[in-house]
C-alpha positions as CSV (number, residue, x, y, z in Angstrom):
1,M,151.7,134.0,-98.1
2,T,154.8,136.1,-97.8
3,V,158.3,135.2,-98.7
4,V,161.3,136.8,-97.2
5,V,164.1,137.5,-99.7
6,G,167.1,139.1,-98.1
7,E,165.6,142.2,-96.5
8,K,162.7,142.5,-98.8
9,V,159.3,141.0,-98.1
10,E,157.6,139.8,-101.3
11,M,154.2,138.3,-101.8
12,A,154.2,134.8,-103.2
13,D,152.2,134.1,-106.4
14,N,148.7,133.2,-105.3
15,T,148.2,130.8,-108.3
16,E,150.7,128.3,-106.9
17,N,148.8,128.0,-103.7
18,R,145.4,127.4,-105.2
19,K,143.9,124.0,-104.5
20,I,142.4,121.7,-107.1
21,V,138.7,121.7,-106.2
22,L,136.4,119.2,-107.8
23,P,132.7,120.3,-108.0
24,H,131.3,116.9,-107.4
25,E,132.9,116.8,-104.0
26,Y,130.6,119.7,-103.0
27,G,127.6,118.4,-104.8
28,C,127.8,121.1,-107.5
29,E,128.0,121.2,-111.2
30,I,129.6,124.1,-113.2
31,L,127.6,124.7,-116.4
32,L,129.4,127.8,-117.7
33,E,132.8,129.0,-116.4
34,K,134.2,132.5,-116.8
35,T,131.3,133.5,-119.0
36,T,129.5,136.8,-119.8
37,L,126.1,137.7,-118.3
38,N,124.5,137.6,-121.8
39,K,125.5,134.0,-122.3
40,A,124.3,133.1,-118.8
41,K,120.9,134.7,-119.4
42,D,119.9,131.8,-121.8
43,S,116.6,130.4,-120.7
44,S,117.5,126.8,-121.8
45,F,119.4,126.2,-118.6
46,P,117.8,124.6,-115.5
47,N,115.9,126.8,-113.1
48,D,117.9,125.6,-110.1
49,A,121.2,127.2,-111.5
50,Y,122.9,130.1,-109.7
51,L,125.1,132.9,-111.0
52,V,128.3,133.3,-109.0
53,W,130.4,136.5,-109.2
54,Y,133.9,136.2,-108.0
55,I,137.3,138.0,-108.3
56,L,140.2,136.1,-109.9
57,D,143.5,137.9,-110.5
58,E,141.8,141.3,-110.0
59,E,139.2,140.6,-112.7
60,E,135.5,139.9,-112.1
61,C,134.3,136.5,-113.4
62,I,130.8,135.0,-113.6
63,D,130.0,131.3,-113.5
64,L,126.7,129.5,-113.9
65,T,126.6,126.6,-111.5
66,R,124.1,124.1,-110.0
67,G,124.1,123.0,-106.4
68,A,121.8,121.6,-103.8
69,K,122.5,124.5,-101.4
70,R,124.0,128.0,-101.8
71,V,126.4,127.2,-98.9
72,N,127.9,124.4,-101.0
73,L,128.5,126.8,-103.9
74,F,130.1,129.3,-101.5
75,D,132.3,126.6,-99.9
76,M,133.5,125.4,-103.3
77,Y,134.5,128.9,-104.5
78,Y,136.0,129.8,-101.2
79,D,138.2,126.7,-101.1
80,K,139.1,127.2,-104.8
81,Y,139.9,130.9,-104.9
82,G,140.4,131.9,-101.3
83,P,138.8,134.4,-98.9
84,G,137.3,137.5,-100.3
85,S,136.9,136.1,-103.8
86,V,133.2,135.4,-103.8
87,Q,131.3,138.6,-104.4
88,K,127.7,137.6,-105.0
89,I,125.5,134.5,-105.5
90,D,122.2,135.1,-107.3
91,F,119.5,133.1,-109.1
92,G,120.1,132.2,-112.7
93,Y,117.7,132.9,-115.6
94,G,117.0,129.3,-116.6
95,R,113.4,128.1,-117.2
96,V,113.8,124.3,-117.7
97,N,112.7,121.8,-115.0
98,P,115.9,120.3,-113.5
99,K,114.5,116.8,-114.0
100,L,114.1,117.4,-117.7
101,W,117.3,119.4,-118.3
102,G,119.6,117.4,-120.5
103,Y,117.0,114.8,-121.3
104,K,117.1,113.4,-124.8
105,Q,114.1,111.8,-126.2
106,P,114.7,108.2,-127.4
107,E,114.7,107.6,-131.1
108,K,111.5,106.1,-132.5
109,K,111.9,102.8,-134.3
110,K,110.6,102.6,-137.9
111,K,107.4,100.7,-138.3
112,R,107.5,97.9,-140.8
């Protein structure tokens, strides 16, 4: 978006125009946000997670996210950061079955 000030044309700050995007509206879940590749390579994450590379303020960022379809991930990041921000979407390194990820075993009761 451009703003005309006198005779100069200046670019408006892009951070003001960013929408608030909620991942659950797209059927997605962000596991790690603005992380490093070494942290995202942890195998304790579910195997349906994706790595998303995107550009934010001329800096490359990586997120680990889950979603039913890649198109939902792309739509979420496109709506949140704008056109040209999504660079790559790739498979994550998780090895846990998505049904069992985050499952906590119930505590066993003491026998009398």
